[in-house]
C-alpha positions in Angstrom: -8.9 -34.3 -173.9 -6.7 -32.5 -172.0 -2.7 -33.6 -172.7 -2.1 -35.1 -169.8 -4.4 -38.1 -168.4 -3.8 -38.3 -164.3 -3.1 -41.8 -163.2 -5.6 -43.2 -160.4 -6.4 -46.0 -158.6 -9.6 -46.9 -156.9 -9.9 -48.4 -153.7 -12.7 -50.8 -152.9 -14.9 -52.4 -155.9 -18.3 -53.4 -153.9 -22.1 -52.0 -155.0 -21.5 -48.1 -155.0 -17.9 -48.1 -156.3 -19.8 -49.2 -159.5 -20.5 -45.4 -160.1 -17.1 -44.4 -159.3 -15.9 -47.1 -162.4 -18.4 -45.7 -164.7 -17.9 -42.3 -164.0 -13.7 -42.4 -164.3 -14.2 -44.2 -167.4 -16.1 -40.9 -168.5 -14.2 -38.3 -166.7 -12.1 -35.8 -169.0 -8.3 -35.9 -167.8 -8.3 -39.2 -165.8 -7.5 -42.6 -166.4 -7.6 -45.6 -163.9 -4.4 -47.7 -164.1 -4.9 -49.7 -160.7 -7.8 -50.9 -158.8 -7.8 -53.1 -155.5 -10.1 -54.5 -153.2 -9.5 -57.5 -150.6 -12.0 -59.3 -152.6 -10.0 -61.1 -155.1 -13.3 -61.4 -157.4 -14.5 -58.0 -156.8 -11.3 -56.5 -158.1 -10.8 -58.9 -160.8 -14.7 -58.3 -162.1 -13.9 -54.8 -161.8 -10.8 -54.7 -163.8 -12.2 -56.6 -166.3 -15.4 -54.9 -166.8 -13.4 -51.8 -167.1 -10.3 -51.9 -168.4 -8.0 -51.3 -165.7 -4.8 -52.8 -166.5 -3.3 -53.6 -162.5 -5.0 -55.4 -160.1 -4.5 -55.8 -156.4 -6.2 -57.5 -153.3 -2.7 -55.1 -150.7 -3.4 -51.9 -150.6 0.5 -51.4 -149.4 2.0 -53.6 -152.6 -0.4 -51.3 -155.1 1.2 -48.3 -153.6 4.8 -49.7 -153.6 4.2 -50.5 -157.3 2.7 -47.7 -158.9 2.8 -44.5 -159.5 -0.5 -42.7 -158.9 -1.7 -38.9 -159.4 -4.3 -40.1 -156.8 -6.6 -42.8 -155.4 -10.4 -42.6 -155.0 -10.9 -44.9 -151.4 -14.8 -46.1 -151.8 -14.8 -48.3 -149.1 -16.6 -48.3 -145.6 -15.8 -46.0 -142.9 -14.1 -47.8 -141.0 -11.1 -48.6 -142.9 -11.0 -44.3 -144.1 -8.5 -43.1 -141.6 -5.8 -46.0 -142.1 -5.9 -45.5 -146.0 -6.0 -41.8 -146.4 -3.0 -42.0 -143.8 -1.4 -44.6 -145.9 -1.9 -42.1 -149.2 -0.7 -39.2 -147.3 2.3 -41.2 -146.5 3.2 -41.5 -150.1 2.5 -38.2 -151.2 -0.5 -39.2 -153.3 -3.7 -36.9 -153.1 -6.9 -38.4 -152.3 -10.2 -38.6 -152.4 -12.6 -40.6 -149.5 -16.0 -41.6 -149.9 -18.5 -40.8 -147.0 -19.3 -40.7 -144.5 -16.0 -39.1 -143.9 -14.6 -41.0 -140.4 -16.0 -42.8 -136.9 -14.9 -39.7 -135.0 -14.1 -36.3 -135.3 -10.8 -37.5 -134.2 -10.4 -39.7 -136.7 -11.6 -37.0 -139.3 -8.9 -34.3 -138.0 -6.2 -37.1 -138.2 -7.1 -37.8 -141.9 -7.0 -33.7 -142.5 -3.8 -33.3 -140.7 -2.0 -36.0 -142.7 -3.3 -34.5 -146.1 -2.1 -30.9 -144.6 1.2 -32.6 -143.6 1.9 -34.3 -146.5 0.7 -31.4 -149.1 -1.7 -33.6 -150.6 -5.0 -32.2 -151.8 -8.1 -34.3 -149.8 -11.0 -34.3 -151.2 -14.6 -35.6 -149.4 -16.9 -37.6 -151.8 -20.1 -35.4 -151.1 -21.9 -35.7 -154.4 -25.4 -34.1 -153.0 -24.7 -30.8 -153.7 -23.4 -32.0 -157.1 -27.0 -33.2 -157.9 -28.0 -31.1 -160.7 -31.4 -30.0 -159.4 -29.6 -28.9 -156.8 -27.4 -26.8 -158.4 -30.2 -25.1 -160.0 -31.7 -24.4 -156.9 -28.4 -23.0 -155.8 -28.4 -20.5 -159.1 -31.2 -19.1 -158.6 -30.7 -18.5 -154.7 -27.1 -17.1 -156.1 -29.2 -14.5 -158.8 -31.4 -13.1 -155.8 -34.1 -13.6 -157.7 -36.4 -14.5 -154.8 -34.6 -11.8 -152.5 -32.8 -12.7 -149.0 -33.7 -16.3 -148.4 -35.1 -16.7 -144.3 -36.5 -20.4 -144.5 -35.2 -23.4 -145.9 -36.2 -26.7 -145.8 -34.4 -29.7 -147.1 -35.9 -33.2 -147.0 -35.1 -36.8 -148.1 -38.1 -39.0 -146.8 -38.4 -42.3 -148.4 -39.1 -46.4 -147.2 -36.7 -47.2 -150.5 -34.8 -50.5 -149.2 -31.4 -49.7 -149.3 -30.3 -52.7 -147.0 -30.6 -55.5 -149.6 -27.4 -53.9 -151.3 -26.0 -52.4 -148.3 -27.1 -54.7 -145.5 -24.4 -53.6 -143.2 -26.2 -50.2 -142.8 -28.5 -51.9 -140.6 -26.0 -53.2 -138.3 -24.6 -49.5 -137.5 -24.9 -48.2 -134.3 -25.4 -44.5 -135.6 -26.7 -44.4 -139.3 -29.2 -41.8 -140.1 -27.4 -38.8 -139.6 -23.8 -40.4 -140.6 -25.2 -42.2 -143.6 -27.9 -39.6 -145.0 -27.2 -36.6 -142.1 -24.2 -35.2 -143.7 -25.6 -34.8 -146.9 -28.6 -32.9 -146.2 -26.7 -30.6 -143.6 -24.2 -30.6 -146.6 -27.0 -29.0 -148.7 -27.6 -26.7 -145.8 -24.7 -25.3 -145.8 -24.3 -24.8 -149.6 -27.3 -23.4 -150.2 -27.3 -21.1 -147.3 -24.0 -20.8 -145.2 -22.9 -21.9 -142.2 -24.9 -22.7 -139.1 -24.7 -20.8 -135.9 -27.3 -23.2 -133.9 -28.8 -26.5 -134.0 -31.5 -28.7 -132.4 -31.9 -32.1 -133.3 -34.7 -35.5 -132.6 -34.2 -38.8 -133.7 -36.1 -41.7 -133.8 -35.7 -45.5 -135.1 -38.5 -46.2 -137.1 -38.1 -49.7 -138.5 -37.7 -52.8 -136.0 -34.6 -54.3 -138.5 -32.2 -51.1 -138.0 -30.5 -50.8 -134.8 -29.7 -47.1 -135.3 -31.6 -44.2 -136.0 -32.9 -44.1 -139.4 -35.3 -40.8 -139.0 -33.8 -37.7 -138.1 -35.7 -34.1 -137.9 -32.8 -30.9 -137.7 -33.6 -27.2 -137.1 -30.7 -25.2 -137.5 -30.2 -21.4 -137.8 -27.5 -20.3 -140.2 -25.3 -17.1 -140.2 -27.3 -15.4 -142.5 -30.2 -15.5 -140.8 -31.9 -18.6 -142.5 -34.0 -21.2 -140.5 -33.9 -24.4 -142.4 -35.4 -27.6 -141.3 -33.0 -30.7 -142.5 -35.0 -33.8 -141.9 -34.4 -37.5 -143.5 -36.0 -40.3 -143.2 -35.4 -44.2 -144.3 -39.1 -45.6 -143.1 -41.6 -42.7 -144.8 -44.0 -44.9 -146.7 -45.2 -42.9 -150.1 -46.9 -43.6 -153.2 -45.5 -43.0 -155.3 -41.8 -42.8 -153.1 -40.0 -39.9 -154.0 -36.3 -42.0 -153.8 -33.9 -40.9 -154.1 -34.8 -37.2 -154.5 -33.9 -34.6 -152.1 -36.8 -31.9 -152.2 -36.1 -28.0 -151.4 -38.4 -25.4 -149.8 -37.0 -21.8 -149.7 -38.8 -18.9 -149.0 -37.1 -14.9 -149.9 -38.2 -11.8 -149.5 -39.1 -11.8 -152.6 -40.2 -15.3 -153.6 -40.1 -18.5 -153.5 -38.2 -21.6 -155.2 -39.8 -25.1 -154.2 -38.0 -28.2 -155.7 -41.0 -31.0 -155.6 -40.6 -34.6 -156.5 -40.4 -35.9 -160.3 -37.6 -32.7 -160.5 -40.2 -30.1 -160.8 -38.6 -26.7 -159.8 -41.4 -23.8 -159.2 -39.7 -20.5 -158.6 -42.0 -17.0 -158.0 -40.4 -13.7 -158.0 -41.6 -10.3 -158.6 -42.6 -10.9 -162.4 -44.5 -13.9 -161.9 -43.9 -17.4 -161.6 -41.7 -20.2 -163.6 -41.5 -23.9 -163.6 -38.7 -25.8 -164.8 -38.1 -29.6 -165.5 -34.4 -29.6 -163.8 -34.1 -33.5 -164.2 -30.8 -34.9 -164.4 -29.3 -36.0 -167.4 -29.5 -39.7 -168.0 -26.0 -41.3 -168.9 -25.7 -43.9 -170.9 -25.0 -46.2 -168.1 -27.3 -44.8 -165.6 -30.4 -46.1 -164.9 -33.4 -44.4 -162.8 -34.3 -43.9 -160.5 -30.5 -43.6 -159.5 -29.6 -40.8 -162.4 -29.9 -38.2 -160.5 -27.2 -39.9 -158.0 -24.8 -41.3 -160.5 -24.7 -37.9 -162.8 -23.4 -36.3 -159.3 -20.3 -38.7 -159.0 -19.4 -38.2 -162.5 -19.9 -34.1 -162.0 -17.8 -34.4 -158.2 -15.2 -36.9 -159.8 -14.9 -34.4 -162.9 -13.9 -31.5 -160.4 -11.7 -33.6 -158.6 -9.5 -33.6 -161.9 -10.8 -30.0 -162.8 -9.0 -29.0 -159.5 -6.2 -31.3 -159.7 -5.1 -29.5 -163.2 -5.7 -26.1 -161.6 -4.0 -26.5 -158.7 -6.7 -25.3 -156.2 -9.2 -26.6 -153.3 -12.3 -28.9 -154.1 -15.3 -27.5 -152.8 -16.3 -30.7 -150.9 -11.8 -30.4 -149.5 -11.4 -32.4 -145.9 -11.3 -28.8 -144.4 -14.7 -28.3 -145.6 -16.7 -31.1 -144.9 -14.8 -31.0 -141.1 -17.5 -28.5 -140.7 -20.2 -31.0 -142.0 -19.3 -33.6 -140.2 -19.0 -31.4 -136.9 -22.2 -30.8 -137.4 -23.6 -34.6 -137.3 -21.4 -34.6 -134.4 -23.7 -32.2 -132.8 -27.1 -33.4 -133.7 -26.4 -36.5 -132.0 -25.1 -34.2 -128.6 -28.4 -32.4 -129.2 -30.6 -35.5 -129.5 -28.3 -36.9 -126.1 -28.7 -33.5 -124.3 -32.3 -32.5 -125.7 -30.3 -29.2 -125.7 -30.0 -26.5 -128.8 -25.9 -26.5 -129.9 -24.3 -23.2 -131.0 -21.5 -23.0 -132.3 
């Protein structure tokens, strides 16, 4: 262990927060000293199960009584701005779950609040921290396949995500803000910043009020043309959930990350097939283990950045670029036109 454990608090103890709670118990250099949720039963259970010494149902009271090095906000999107601004007003560094905010105005206000308070802000954009996607990035960085000119980032499933998160079916804006931000961030992570974007969405599942399918074509500053596609109503057997599949064509070879975490790299010297399946952490379970490992990875990254005094890779400033892409995708679908940045 490092000489200092950063003292943290978690706000929100619902379904996905369980992954955060498990990960904080394992992260090197941090400990949760408080938990908060407006549902007393949830926060009491979380504190008991994870050995968190104090729990609250009022965030203002928690900030008043606790001495914190960071807070982890794992609540629904409409609450993010007020909680991030509250943390910033107390000079406390903050992690915020995605989607970052309901509007661009909210997202910019959160970034501004933390900049004004000189505290780090990280968006919990964990997809780029999945080990299979990091393996793809490593091959790209090695230039084994030369310069990439085509990419595809794909997440298609019919897995029931609504039983544990029923509010998703009621959202006025769904696919692009819930999943699309992940996939657009992966495209940025792999290929760089976007110069042009064109998007079409669809509503396929009758129980879902907003779009549950999105197909986006982006052109990136290094010349890569990338198809970003997500769908929550794609019936397959077997269903690849929750895997993100990747295709890359380069001037000297190709990369294919296929279902089952099989990565095939074709280069000048031949073909290599790798098993890049994520670790199954002691508390994790399949098929969620890739997502669960990425939660641990990004939380460890946050602690390392706090210790080293550097900005996290998915800082608020950085994630604002991804958020603006999602907003542009909505605009493109509405107008039928491509958006230039």
